[in-house]
mmJSON file of the N, C-alpha and C atoms, coordinates in Angstrom:
{"data_MODEL":{"atom_site":{
"group_PDB":["ATOM","ATOM","ATOM","ATOM","ATOM","ATOM","ATOM","ATOM","ATOM","ATOM","ATOM","ATOM","ATOM","ATOM","ATOM","ATOM","ATOM","ATOM","ATOM","ATOM","ATOM","ATOM","ATOM","ATOM","ATOM","ATOM","ATOM","ATOM","ATOM","ATOM","ATOM","ATOM","ATOM","ATOM","ATOM","ATOM","ATOM","ATOM","ATOM","ATOM","ATOM","ATOM","ATOM","ATOM","ATOM","ATOM","ATOM","ATOM","ATOM","ATOM","ATOM","ATOM","ATOM","ATOM","ATOM","ATOM","ATOM","ATOM","ATOM","ATOM","ATOM","ATOM","ATOM","ATOM","ATOM","ATOM","ATOM","ATOM","ATOM","ATOM","ATOM","ATOM","ATOM","ATOM","ATOM","ATOM","ATOM","ATOM","ATOM","ATOM","ATOM","ATOM","ATOM","ATOM","ATOM","ATOM","ATOM","ATOM","ATOM","ATOM","ATOM","ATOM","ATOM","ATOM","ATOM","ATOM","ATOM","ATOM","ATOM","ATOM","ATOM","ATOM","ATOM","ATOM","ATOM","ATOM","ATOM","ATOM","ATOM","ATOM","ATOM","ATOM","ATOM","ATOM","ATOM","ATOM","ATOM","ATOM","ATOM","ATOM","ATOM","ATOM","ATOM","ATOM","ATOM","ATOM","ATOM","ATOM","ATOM","ATOM","ATOM","ATOM","ATOM","ATOM","ATOM","ATOM","ATOM","ATOM","ATOM","ATOM","ATOM","ATOM","ATOM","ATOM","ATOM","ATOM","ATOM","ATOM","ATOM","ATOM","ATOM","ATOM","ATOM","ATOM","ATOM","ATOM","ATOM","ATOM","ATOM","ATOM","ATOM","ATOM","ATOM","ATOM","ATOM","ATOM","ATOM","ATOM","ATOM","ATOM","ATOM","ATOM","ATOM","ATOM","ATOM","ATOM","ATOM","ATOM","ATOM","ATOM","ATOM","ATOM","ATOM","ATOM","ATOM","ATOM","ATOM","ATOM","ATOM","ATOM","ATOM","ATOM","ATOM","ATOM","ATOM","ATOM","ATOM","ATOM","ATOM","ATOM","ATOM","ATOM","ATOM","ATOM","ATOM","ATOM","ATOM","ATOM","ATOM","ATOM","ATOM","ATOM","ATOM","ATOM","ATOM","ATOM","ATOM","ATOM","ATOM","ATOM","ATOM","ATOM","ATOM","ATOM","ATOM","ATOM","ATOM","ATOM","ATOM","ATOM","ATOM","ATOM","ATOM","ATOM"],
"id":[1,2,3,4,5,6,7,8,9,10,11,12,13,14,15,16,17,18,19,20,21,22,23,24,25,26,27,28,29,30,31,32,33,34,35,36,37,38,39,40,41,42,43,44,45,46,47,48,49,50,51,52,53,54,55,56,57,58,59,60,61,62,63,64,65,66,67,68,69,70,71,72,73,74,75,76,77,78,79,80,81,82,83,84,85,86,87,88,89,90,91,92,93,94,95,96,97,98,99,100,101,102,103,104,105,106,107,108,109,110,111,112,113,114,115,116,117,118,119,120,121,122,123,124,125,126,127,128,129,130,131,132,133,134,135,136,137,138,139,140,141,142,143,144,145,146,147,148,149,150,151,152,153,154,155,156,157,158,159,160,161,162,163,164,165,166,167,168,169,170,171,172,173,174,175,176,177,178,179,180,181,182,183,184,185,186,187,188,189,190,191,192,193,194,195,196,197,198,199,200,201,202,203,204,205,206,207,208,209,210,211,212,213,214,215,216,217,218,219,220,221,222,223,224,225,226,227,228,229,230,231,232,233,234],
"type_symbol":["N","C","C","N","C","C","N","C","C","N","C","C","N","C","C","N","C","C","N","C","C","N","C","C","N","C","C","N","C","C","N","C","C","N","C","C","N","C","C","N","C","C","N","C","C","N","C","C","N","C","C","N","C","C","N","C","C","N","C","C","N","C","C","N","C","C","N","C","C","N","C","C","N","C","C","N","C","C","N","C","C","N","C","C","N","C","C","N","C","C","N","C","C","N","C","C","N","C","C","N","C","C","N","C","C","N","C","C","N","C","C","N","C","C","N","C","C","N","C","C","N","C","C","N","C","C","N","C","C","N","C","C","N","C","C","N","C","C","N","C","C","N","C","C","N","C","C","N","C","C","N","C","C","N","C","C","N","C","C","N","C","C","N","C","C","N","C","C","N","C","C","N","C","C","N","C","C","N","C","C","N","C","C","N","C","C","N","C","C","N","C","C","N","C","C","N","C","C","N","C","C","N","C","C","N","C","C","N","C","C","N","C","C","N","C","C","N","C","C","N","C","C","N","C","C","N","C","C","N","C","C","N","C","C"],
"label_atom_id":["N","CA","C","N","CA","C","N","CA","C","N","CA","C","N","CA","C","N","CA","C","N","CA","C","N","CA","C","N","CA","C","N","CA","C","N","CA","C","N","CA","C","N","CA","C","N","CA","C","N","CA","C","N","CA","C","N","CA","C","N","CA","C","N","CA","C","N","CA","C","N","CA","C","N","CA","C","N","CA","C","N","CA","C","N","CA","C","N","CA","C","N","CA","C","N","CA","C","N","CA","C","N","CA","C","N","CA","C","N","CA","C","N","CA","C","N","CA","C","N","CA","C","N","CA","C","N","CA","C","N","CA","C","N","CA","C","N","CA","C","N","CA","C","N","CA","C","N","CA","C","N","CA","C","N","CA","C","N","CA","C","N","CA","C","N","CA","C","N","CA","C","N","CA","C","N","CA","C","N","CA","C","N","CA","C","N","CA","C","N","CA","C","N","CA","C","N","CA","C","N","CA","C","N","CA","C","N","CA","C","N","CA","C","N","CA","C","N","CA","C","N","CA","C","N","CA","C","N","CA","C","N","CA","C","N","CA","C","N","CA","C","N","CA","C","N","CA","C","N","CA","C","N","CA","C","N","CA","C","N","CA","C","N","CA","C","N","CA","C","N","CA","C"],
"label_alt_id":[null,null,null,null,null,null,null,null,null,null,null,null,null,null,null,null,null,null,null,null,null,null,null,null,null,null,null,null,null,null,null,null,null,null,null,null,null,null,null,null,null,null,null,null,null,null,null,null,null,null,null,null,null,null,null,null,null,null,null,null,null,null,null,null,null,null,null,null,null,null,null,null,null,null,null,null,null,null,null,null,null,null,null,null,null,null,null,null,null,null,null,null,null,null,null,null,null,null,null,null,null,null,null,null,null,null,null,null,null,null,null,null,null,null,null,null,null,null,null,null,null,null,null,null,null,null,null,null,null,null,null,null,null,null,null,null,null,null,null,null,null,null,null,null,null,null,null,null,null,null,null,null,null,null,null,null,null,null,null,null,null,null,null,null,null,null,null,null,null,null,null,null,null,null,null,null,null,null,null,null,null,null,null,null,null,null,null,null,null,null,null,null,null,null,null,null,null,null,null,null,null,null,null,null,null,null,null,null,null,null,null,null,null,null,null,null,null,null,null,null,null,null,null,null,null,null,null,null,null,null,null,null,null,null],
"label_comp_id":["MET","MET","MET","ILE","ILE","ILE","PHE","PHE","PHE","GLY","GLY","GLY","GLN","GLN","GLN","TRP","TRP","TRP","LYS","LYS","LYS","PRO","PRO","PRO","ASN","ASN","ASN","LEU","LEU","LEU","ILE","ILE","ILE","ALA","ALA","ALA","LEU","LEU","LEU","ALA","ALA","ALA","ALA","ALA","ALA","LEU","LEU","LEU","LEU","LEU","LEU","PHE","PHE","PHE","GLY","GLY","GLY","LEU","LEU","LEU","LEU","LEU","LEU","ARG","ARG","ARG","ALA","ALA","ALA","LEU","LEU","LEU","SER","SER","SER","ASN","ASN","ASN","VAL","VAL","VAL","TYR","TYR","TYR","SER","SER","SER","GLY","GLY","GLY","PHE","PHE","PHE","ASP","ASP","ASP","LEU","LEU","LEU","LEU","LEU","LEU","VAL","VAL","VAL","SER","SER","SER","LEU","LEU","LEU","HIS","HIS","HIS","LEU","LEU","LEU","PRO","PRO","PRO","SER","SER","SER","THR","THR","THR","LEU","LEU","LEU","TYR","TYR","TYR","ASN","ASN","ASN","MET","MET","MET","LEU","LEU","LEU","PRO","PRO","PRO","TYR","TYR","TYR","ILE","ILE","ILE","ILE","ILE","ILE","SER","SER","SER","LEU","LEU","LEU","VAL","VAL","VAL","VAL","VAL","VAL","LEU","LEU","LEU","ALA","ALA","ALA","ILE","ILE","ILE","PHE","PHE","PHE","SER","SER","SER","LYS","LYS","LYS","ASN","ASN","ASN","SER","SER","SER","ARG","ARG","ARG","ALA","ALA","ALA","PRO","PRO","PRO","LYS","LYS","LYS","ALA","ALA","ALA","GLU","GLU","GLU","GLY","GLY","GLY","ILE","ILE","ILE","PRO","PRO","PRO","TYR","TYR","TYR","ASP","ASP","ASP","LYS","LYS","LYS","GLY","GLY","GLY","GLN","GLN","GLN","ARG","ARG","ARG"],
"label_asym_id":["A","A","A","A","A","A","A","A","A","A","A","A","A","A","A","A","A","A","A","A","A","A","A","A","A","A","A","A","A","A","A","A","A","A","A","A","A","A","A","A","A","A","A","A","A","A","A","A","A","A","A","A","A","A","A","A","A","A","A","A","A","A","A","A","A","A","A","A","A","A","A","A","A","A","A","A","A","A","A","A","A","A","A","A","A","A","A","A","A","A","A","A","A","A","A","A","A","A","A","A","A","A","A","A","A","A","A","A","A","A","A","A","A","A","A","A","A","A","A","A","A","A","A","A","A","A","A","A","A","A","A","A","A","A","A","A","A","A","A","A","A","A","A","A","A","A","A","A","A","A","A","A","A","A","A","A","A","A","A","A","A","A","A","A","A","A","A","A","A","A","A","A","A","A","A","A","A","A","A","A","A","A","A","A","A","A","A","A","A","A","A","A","A","A","A","A","A","A","A","A","A","A","A","A","A","A","A","A","A","A","A","A","A","A","A","A","A","A","A","A","A","A","A","A","A","A","A","A","A","A","A","A","A","A"],
"label_entity_id":["1","1","1","1","1","1","1","1","1","1","1","1","1","1","1","1","1","1","1","1","1","1","1","1","1","1","1","1","1","1","1","1","1","1","1","1","1","1","1","1","1","1","1","1","1","1","1","1","1","1","1","1","1","1","1","1","1","1","1","1","1","1","1","1","1","1","1","1","1","1","1","1","1","1","1","1","1","1","1","1","1","1","1","1","1","1","1","1","1","1","1","1","1","1","1","1","1","1","1","1","1","1","1","1","1","1","1","1","1","1","1","1","1","1","1","1","1","1","1","1","1","1","1","1","1","1","1","1","1","1","1","1","1","1","1","1","1","1","1","1","1","1","1","1","1","1","1","1","1","1","1","1","1","1","1","1","1","1","1","1","1","1","1","1","1","1","1","1","1","1","1","1","1","1","1","1","1","1","1","1","1","1","1","1","1","1","1","1","1","1","1","1","1","1","1","1","1","1","1","1","1","1","1","1","1","1","1","1","1","1","1","1","1","1","1","1","1","1","1","1","1","1","1","1","1","1","1","1","1","1","1","1","1","1"],
"label_seq_id":[1,1,1,2,2,2,3,3,3,4,4,4,5,5,5,6,6,6,7,7,7,8,8,8,9,9,9,10,10,10,11,11,11,12,12,12,13,13,13,14,14,14,15,15,15,16,16,16,17,17,17,18,18,18,19,19,19,20,20,20,21,21,21,22,22,22,23,23,23,24,24,24,25,25,25,26,26,26,27,27,27,28,28,28,29,29,29,30,30,30,31,31,31,32,32,32,33,33,33,34,34,34,35,35,35,36,36,36,37,37,37,38,38,38,39,39,39,40,40,40,41,41,41,42,42,42,43,43,43,44,44,44,45,45,45,46,46,46,47,47,47,48,48,48,49,49,49,50,50,50,51,51,51,52,52,52,53,53,53,54,54,54,55,55,55,56,56,56,57,57,57,58,58,58,59,59,59,60,60,60,61,61,61,62,62,62,63,63,63,64,64,64,65,65,65,66,66,66,67,67,67,68,68,68,69,69,69,70,70,70,71,71,71,72,72,72,73,73,73,74,74,74,75,75,75,76,76,76,77,77,77,78,78,78],
"pdbx_PDB_ins_code":[null,null,null,null,null,null,null,null,null,null,null,null,null,null,null,null,null,null,null,null,null,null,null,null,null,null,null,null,null,null,null,null,null,null,null,null,null,null,null,null,null,null,null,null,null,null,null,null,null,null,null,null,null,null,null,null,null,null,null,null,null,null,null,null,null,null,null,null,null,null,null,null,null,null,null,null,null,null,null,null,null,null,null,null,null,null,null,null,null,null,null,null,null,null,null,null,null,null,null,null,null,null,null,null,null,null,null,null,null,null,null,null,null,null,null,null,null,null,null,null,null,null,null,null,null,null,null,null,null,null,null,null,null,null,null,null,null,null,null,null,null,null,null,null,null,null,null,null,null,null,null,null,null,null,null,null,null,null,null,null,null,null,null,null,null,null,null,null,null,null,null,null,null,null,null,null,null,null,null,null,null,null,null,null,null,null,null,null,null,null,null,null,null,null,null,null,null,null,null,null,null,null,null,null,null,null,null,null,null,null,null,null,null,null,null,null,null,null,null,null,null,null,null,null,null,null,null,null,null,null,null,null,null,null],
"Cartn_x":[112.468,113.667,114.537,114.503,115.271,114.536,113.218,112.413,112.786,113.022,113.407,114.842,115.638,117.111,117.635,117.012,117.439,117.426,116.608,116.508,115.041,114.858,113.508,112.507,112.996,112.036,111.569,112.548,112.19,111.314,111.558,110.723,109.261,109.164,107.835,107.061,107.843,107.273,106.974,107.708,107.447,106.091,106.012,104.84,103.57,103.717,102.614,102.189,103.133,102.908,102.097,102.622,101.931,100.486,100.391,99.059,98.129,98.648,97.792,97.24,98.171,97.795,96.779,96.976,96.136,94.715,94.661,93.346,92.686,93.48,92.96,92.307,92.947,92.348,91.006,90.741,89.439,88.309,88.704,87.688,87.795,88.437,88.603,87.257,86.187,84.888,84.26,84.809,84.33,84.915,85.912,86.601,86.137,85.573,85.019,86.157,87.273,88.384,88.895,88.98,89.404,88.437,87.1,86.099,85.977,86.274,86.231,87.352,88.364,89.49,89.065,87.991,87.457,88.471,89.219,90.198,89.588,89.884,89.3,89.712,88.846,89.086,90.291,90.603,91.787,93.096,93.085,94.259,94.489,93.431,93.598,94.016,93.599,93.982,95.508,95.992,97.452,98.344,97.789,98.618,99.617,99.287,100.304,101.494,101.239,102.353,103.174,102.568,103.229,104.131,103.619,104.342,105.584,105.371,106.431,107.529,107.159,108.199,109.027,108.259,109.001,109.941,109.492,110.377,111.567,111.373,112.44,113.454,112.901,113.821,114.731,114.157,114.884,115.852,115.419,116.228,117.056,116.851,117.577,119.033,119.391,120.77,121.679,121.152,121.926,121.756,120.898,120.678,121.773,122.273,123.337,122.835,122.938,122.542,123.615,123.17,124.193,125.255,126.518,127.594,127.379,126.632,126.38,125.136,124.484,123.315,123.713,123.051,123.246,124.298,124.843,125.906,125.078,125.039,124.314,124.942,124.136,124.613,125.241,126.484,127.106,127.721,127.059,127.448,128.955,129.479,130.888,131.821,131.477,132.436,132.59,131.78,131.896,132.615],
"Cartn_y":[114.259,114.109,112.967,112.754,111.635,110.348,110.311,109.151,108.679,109.601,109.311,109.258,109.371,109.369,110.357,111.559,112.675,112.38,111.408,111.108,111.426,112.223,112.574,111.427,110.366,109.264,108.613,108.402,107.756,108.654,109.991,110.929,110.882,110.721,110.62,109.401,108.247,106.988,107.049,107.747,107.858,108.75,109.826,110.621,109.795,108.998,108.145,107.151,106.548,105.586,106.287,107.427,108.226,108.525,108.973,109.439,108.329,107.192,106.02,105.537,105.481,105.104,106.092,107.432,108.513,108.276,108.025,107.764,106.565,105.537,104.261,104.51,105.397,105.69,106.439,107.109,107.837,106.875,105.816,104.981,103.519,103.26,101.805,101.082,101.857,101.162,100.597,100.948,100.419,99.095,98.661,97.386,96.32,95.268,94.272,93.62,93.397,92.782,93.645,94.886,95.819,95.946,95.943,96.072,94.783,93.653,92.387,92.217,92.999,93.011,93.594,94.357,94.966,95.876,96.613,97.538,98.951,99.666,100.946,101.923,102.853,103.808,104.659,104.952,105.78,105.134,103.731,103.008,103.24,103.284,103.548,104.934,105.849,107.207,107.456,106.636,106.7,105.939,105.019,104.12,104.81,105.868,106.485,107.002,107.531,108.088,106.987,105.849,104.778,104.128,103.887,103.354,104.252,105.51,106.447,106.414,106.306,106.225,104.977,103.803,102.576,102.627,103.105,103.128,104.078,105.218,106.089,105.486,104.726,104.044,103.012,102.389,101.346,101.94,102.876,103.38,104.601,105.333,106.569,106.343,105.092,104.786,105.029,104.648,104.758,106.101,106.981,108.209,109.245,109.878,110.923,112.062,113.279,114.516,114.856,115.584,115.973,116.857,116.767,117.576,119.045,119.487,120.976,121.49,120.561,120.915,121.927,123.094,124.103,125.139,124.968,126.0,126.843,128.19,129.033,128.948,129.033,129.012,130.343,130.398,131.565,131.339,131.944,131.651,132.018,132.896,133.375,132.395,131.462,130.436,129.26,129.08,127.917,128.176],
"Cartn_z":[163.337,162.726,163.23,164.517,165.094,164.654,164.702,164.357,162.926,161.988,160.592,160.336,161.443,161.319,160.315,160.208,159.37,157.941,157.543,156.073,155.664,154.65,154.249,153.985,153.289,153.066,154.39,155.374,156.616,157.424,157.325,158.061,157.53,156.256,155.652,156.076,156.088,156.61,158.076,158.892,160.277,160.481,159.651,159.735,159.294,158.332,157.77,158.839,159.477,160.582,161.728,162.082,163.244,162.773,161.591,161.05,160.994,160.469,160.381,161.786,162.738,164.099,164.743,164.395,164.908,164.312,163.03,162.309,162.94,163.119,163.684,165.061,165.867,167.101,167.044,165.988,165.747,165.227,164.541,163.859,164.264,165.433,165.823,165.997,166.293,166.602,165.246,164.111,162.882,162.493,163.265,163.016,164.066,163.661,164.548,165.342,164.707,165.4,166.599,166.387,167.433,168.508,168.156,169.12,169.986,169.395,170.149,171.173,171.008,171.989,173.397,173.414,174.608,175.345,174.585,175.129,175.317,176.301,176.497,175.334,175.056,173.987,174.212,175.483,175.81,175.413,175.343,174.944,173.438,172.654,171.233,170.954,171.809,171.685,172.048,172.952,173.334,172.401,171.696,170.826,169.978,169.243,168.323,169.121,170.359,171.176,171.803,172.207,172.783,171.707,170.571,169.401,169.052,169.046,168.682,169.768,171.002,172.093,171.909,171.675,171.597,170.346,169.253,168.024,168.292,168.939,169.229,170.202,171.159,172.062,171.366,170.404,169.739,168.653,167.849,166.756,167.016,168.122,168.418,168.694,169.058,169.296,168.105,166.933,165.636,164.969,165.538,164.881,165.141,164.001,164.165,163.419,163.983,163.29,162.314,161.233,160.205,160.907,160.232,160.862,160.797,159.858,159.725,160.504,161.244,161.955,163.011,163.081,164.081,163.673,162.528,161.997,161.03,161.178,160.231,158.855,157.827,156.44,156.068,155.6,155.193,153.742,152.774,151.357,151.069,151.854,151.551,152.045,152.957,153.475,152.51,151.557,150.725,149.474],
"occupancy":[1.0,1.0,1.0,1.0,1.0,1.0,1.0,1.0,1.0,1.0,1.0,1.0,1.0,1.0,1.0,1.0,1.0,1.0,1.0,1.0,1.0,1.0,1.0,1.0,1.0,1.0,1.0,1.0,1.0,1.0,1.0,1.0,1.0,1.0,1.0,1.0,1.0,1.0,1.0,1.0,1.0,1.0,1.0,1.0,1.0,1.0,1.0,1.0,1.0,1.0,1.0,1.0,1.0,1.0,1.0,1.0,1.0,1.0,1.0,1.0,1.0,1.0,1.0,1.0,1.0,1.0,1.0,1.0,1.0,1.0,1.0,1.0,1.0,1.0,1.0,1.0,1.0,1.0,1.0,1.0,1.0,1.0,1.0,1.0,1.0,1.0,1.0,1.0,1.0,1.0,1.0,1.0,1.0,1.0,1.0,1.0,1.0,1.0,1.0,1.0,1.0,1.0,1.0,1.0,1.0,1.0,1.0,1.0,1.0,1.0,1.0,1.0,1.0,1.0,1.0,1.0,1.0,1.0,1.0,1.0,1.0,1.0,1.0,1.0,1.0,1.0,1.0,1.0,1.0,1.0,1.0,1.0,1.0,1.0,1.0,1.0,1.0,1.0,1.0,1.0,1.0,1.0,1.0,1.0,1.0,1.0,1.0,1.0,1.0,1.0,1.0,1.0,1.0,1.0,1.0,1.0,1.0,1.0,1.0,1.0,1.0,1.0,1.0,1.0,1.0,1.0,1.0,1.0,1.0,1.0,1.0,1.0,1.0,1.0,1.0,1.0,1.0,1.0,1.0,1.0,1.0,1.0,1.0,1.0,1.0,1.0,1.0,1.0,1.0,1.0,1.0,1.0,1.0,1.0,1.0,1.0,1.0,1.0,1.0,1.0,1.0,1.0,1.0,1.0,1.0,1.0,1.0,1.0,1.0,1.0,1.0,1.0,1.0,1.0,1.0,1.0,1.0,1.0,1.0,1.0,1.0,1.0,1.0,1.0,1.0,1.0,1.0,1.0,1.0,1.0,1.0,1.0,1.0,1.0],
"B_iso_or_equiv":[0.0,0.0,0.0,0.0,0.0,0.0,0.0,0.0,0.0,0.0,0.0,0.0,0.0,0.0,0.0,0.0,0.0,0.0,0.0,0.0,0.0,0.0,0.0,0.0,0.0,0.0,0.0,0.0,0.0,0.0,0.0,0.0,0.0,0.0,0.0,0.0,0.0,0.0,0.0,0.0,0.0,0.0,0.0,0.0,0.0,0.0,0.0,0.0,0.0,0.0,0.0,0.0,0.0,0.0,0.0,0.0,0.0,0.0,0.0,0.0,0.0,0.0,0.0,0.0,0.0,0.0,0.0,0.0,0.0,0.0,0.0,0.0,0.0,0.0,0.0,0.0,0.0,0.0,0.0,0.0,0.0,0.0,0.0,0.0,0.0,0.0,0.0,0.0,0.0,0.0,0.0,0.0,0.0,0.0,0.0,0.0,0.0,0.0,0.0,0.0,0.0,0.0,0.0,0.0,0.0,0.0,0.0,0.0,0.0,0.0,0.0,0.0,0.0,0.0,0.0,0.0,0.0,0.0,0.0,0.0,0.0,0.0,0.0,0.0,0.0,0.0,0.0,0.0,0.0,0.0,0.0,0.0,0.0,0.0,0.0,0.0,0.0,0.0,0.0,0.0,0.0,0.0,0.0,0.0,0.0,0.0,0.0,0.0,0.0,0.0,0.0,0.0,0.0,0.0,0.0,0.0,0.0,0.0,0.0,0.0,0.0,0.0,0.0,0.0,0.0,0.0,0.0,0.0,0.0,0.0,0.0,0.0,0.0,0.0,0.0,0.0,0.0,0.0,0.0,0.0,0.0,0.0,0.0,0.0,0.0,0.0,0.0,0.0,0.0,0.0,0.0,0.0,0.0,0.0,0.0,0.0,0.0,0.0,0.0,0.0,0.0,0.0,0.0,0.0,0.0,0.0,0.0,0.0,0.0,0.0,0.0,0.0,0.0,0.0,0.0,0.0,0.0,0.0,0.0,0.0,0.0,0.0,0.0,0.0,0.0,0.0,0.0,0.0,0.0,0.0,0.0,0.0,0.0,0.0],
"pdbx_formal_charge":[null,null,null,null,null,null,null,null,null,null,null,null,null,null,null,null,null,null,null,null,null,null,null,null,null,null,null,null,null,null,null,null,null,null,null,null,null,null,null,null,null,null,null,null,null,null,null,null,null,null,null,null,null,null,null,null,null,null,null,null,null,null,null,null,null,null,null,null,null,null,null,null,null,null,null,null,null,null,null,null,null,null,null,null,null,null,null,null,null,null,null,null,null,null,null,null,null,null,null,null,null,null,null,null,null,null,null,null,null,null,null,null,null,null,null,null,null,null,null,null,null,null,null,null,null,null,null,null,null,null,null,null,null,null,null,null,null,null,null,null,null,null,null,null,null,null,null,null,null,null,null,null,null,null,null,null,null,null,null,null,null,null,null,null,null,null,null,null,null,null,null,null,null,null,null,null,null,null,null,null,null,null,null,null,null,null,null,null,null,null,null,null,null,null,null,null,null,null,null,null,null,null,null,null,null,null,null,null,null,null,null,null,null,null,null,null,null,null,null,null,null,null,null,null,null,null,null,null,null,null,null,null,null,null],
"auth_seq_id":[1,1,1,2,2,2,3,3,3,4,4,4,5,5,5,6,6,6,7,7,7,8,8,8,9,9,9,10,10,10,11,11,11,12,12,12,13,13,13,14,14,14,15,15,15,16,16,16,17,17,17,18,18,18,19,19,19,20,20,20,21,21,21,22,22,22,23,23,23,24,24,24,25,25,25,26,26,26,27,27,27,28,28,28,29,29,29,30,30,30,31,31,31,32,32,32,33,33,33,34,34,34,35,35,35,36,36,36,37,37,37,38,38,38,39,39,39,40,40,40,41,41,41,42,42,42,43,43,43,44,44,44,45,45,45,46,46,46,47,47,47,48,48,48,49,49,49,50,50,50,51,51,51,52,52,52,53,53,53,54,54,54,55,55,55,56,56,56,57,57,57,58,58,58,59,59,59,60,60,60,61,61,61,62,62,62,63,63,63,64,64,64,65,65,65,66,66,66,67,67,67,68,68,68,69,69,69,70,70,70,71,71,71,72,72,72,73,73,73,74,74,74,75,75,75,76,76,76,77,77,77,78,78,78],
"auth_comp_id":["MET","MET","MET","ILE","ILE","ILE","PHE","PHE","PHE","GLY","GLY","GLY","GLN","GLN","GLN","TRP","TRP","TRP","LYS","LYS","LYS","PRO","PRO","PRO","ASN","ASN","ASN","LEU","LEU","LEU","ILE","ILE","ILE","ALA","ALA","ALA","LEU","LEU","LEU","ALA","ALA","ALA","ALA","ALA","ALA","LEU","LEU","LEU","LEU","LEU","LEU","PHE","PHE","PHE","GLY","GLY","GLY","LEU","LEU","LEU","LEU","LEU","LEU","ARG","ARG","ARG","ALA","ALA","ALA","LEU","LEU","LEU","SER","SER","SER","ASN","ASN","ASN","VAL","VAL","VAL","TYR","TYR","TYR","SER","SER","SER","GLY","GLY","GLY","PHE","PHE","PHE","ASP","ASP","ASP","LEU","LEU","LEU","LEU","LEU","LEU","VAL","VAL","VAL","SER","SER","SER","LEU","LEU","LEU","HIS","HIS","HIS","LEU","LEU","LEU","PRO","PRO","PRO","SER","SER","SER","THR","THR","THR","LEU","LEU","LEU","TYR","TYR","TYR","ASN","ASN","ASN","MET","MET","MET","LEU","LEU","LEU","PRO","PRO","PRO","TYR","TYR","TYR","ILE","ILE","ILE","ILE","ILE","ILE","SER","SER","SER","LEU","LEU","LEU","VAL","VAL","VAL","VAL","VAL","VAL","LEU","LEU","LEU","ALA","ALA","ALA","ILE","ILE","ILE","PHE","PHE","PHE","SER","SER","SER","LYS","LYS","LYS","ASN","ASN","ASN","SER","SER","SER","ARG","ARG","ARG","ALA","ALA","ALA","PRO","PRO","PRO","LYS","LYS","LYS","ALA","ALA","ALA","GLU","GLU","GLU","GLY","GLY","GLY","ILE","ILE","ILE","PRO","PRO","PRO","TYR","TYR","TYR","ASP","ASP","ASP","LYS","LYS","LYS","GLY","GLY","GLY","GLN","GLN","GLN","ARG","ARG","ARG"],
"auth_asym_id":["A","A","A","A","A","A","A","A","A","A","A","A","A","A","A","A","A","A","A","A","A","A","A","A","A","A","A","A","A","A","A","A","A","A","A","A","A","A","A","A","A","A","A","A","A","A","A","A","A","A","A","A","A","A","A","A","A","A","A","A","A","A","A","A","A","A","A","A","A","A","A","A","A","A","A","A","A","A","A","A","A","A","A","A","A","A","A","A","A","A","A","A","A","A","A","A","A","A","A","A","A","A","A","A","A","A","A","A","A","A","A","A","A","A","A","A","A","A","A","A","A","A","A","A","A","A","A","A","A","A","A","A","A","A","A","A","A","A","A","A","A","A","A","A","A","A","A","A","A","A","A","A","A","A","A","A","A","A","A","A","A","A","A","A","A","A","A","A","A","A","A","A","A","A","A","A","A","A","A","A","A","A","A","A","A","A","A","A","A","A","A","A","A","A","A","A","A","A","A","A","A","A","A","A","A","A","A","A","A","A","A","A","A","A","A","A","A","A","A","A","A","A","A","A","A","A","A","A","A","A","A","A","A","A"],
"auth_atom_id":["N","CA","C","N","CA","C","N","CA","C","N","CA","C","N","CA","C","N","CA","C","N","CA","C","N","CA","C","N","CA","C","N","CA","C","N","CA","C","N","CA","C","N","CA","C","N","CA","C","N","CA","C","N","CA","C","N","CA","C","N","CA","C","N","CA","C","N","CA","C","N","CA","C","N","CA","C","N","CA","C","N","CA","C","N","CA","C","N","CA","C","N","CA","C","N","CA","C","N","CA","C","N","CA","C","N","CA","C","N","CA","C","N","CA","C","N","CA","C","N","CA","C","N","CA","C","N","CA","C","N","CA","C","N","CA","C","N","CA","C","N","CA","C","N","CA","C","N","CA","C","N","CA","C","N","CA","C","N","CA","C","N","CA","C","N","CA","C","N","CA","C","N","CA","C","N","CA","C","N","CA","C","N","CA","C","N","CA","C","N","CA","C","N","CA","C","N","CA","C","N","CA","C","N","CA","C","N","CA","C","N","CA","C","N","CA","C","N","CA","C","N","CA","C","N","CA","C","N","CA","C","N","CA","C","N","CA","C","N","CA","C","N","CA","C","N","CA","C","N","CA","C","N","CA","C","N","CA","C","N","CA","C","N","CA","C","N","CA","C","N","CA","C"],
"pdbx_PDB_model_num":[1,1,1,1,1,1,1,1,1,1,1,1,1,1,1,1,1,1,1,1,1,1,1,1,1,1,1,1,1,1,1,1,1,1,1,1,1,1,1,1,1,1,1,1,1,1,1,1,1,1,1,1,1,1,1,1,1,1,1,1,1,1,1,1,1,1,1,1,1,1,1,1,1,1,1,1,1,1,1,1,1,1,1,1,1,1,1,1,1,1,1,1,1,1,1,1,1,1,1,1,1,1,1,1,1,1,1,1,1,1,1,1,1,1,1,1,1,1,1,1,1,1,1,1,1,1,1,1,1,1,1,1,1,1,1,1,1,1,1,1,1,1,1,1,1,1,1,1,1,1,1,1,1,1,1,1,1,1,1,1,1,1,1,1,1,1,1,1,1,1,1,1,1,1,1,1,1,1,1,1,1,1,1,1,1,1,1,1,1,1,1,1,1,1,1,1,1,1,1,1,1,1,1,1,1,1,1,1,1,1,1,1,1,1,1,1,1,1,1,1,1,1,1,1,1,1,1,1,1,1,1,1,1,1]
}}}
């Protein structure tokens, strides 16, 4: 939620980015360019998490939760 700044479209893009990097970590050996870098396979497995932490560190400063977050919905109050 913080990664997508509480907006559904951005949350979907963040999930897509994470999923793409996770899939890449599973099939990196099929890409000659990635194999030619001679990086250990554990680095490719850590890459989705590293990228997520970097993006969170950069964009979490501007993220604000909705005002009603944490307040139970009560139909009678509206």
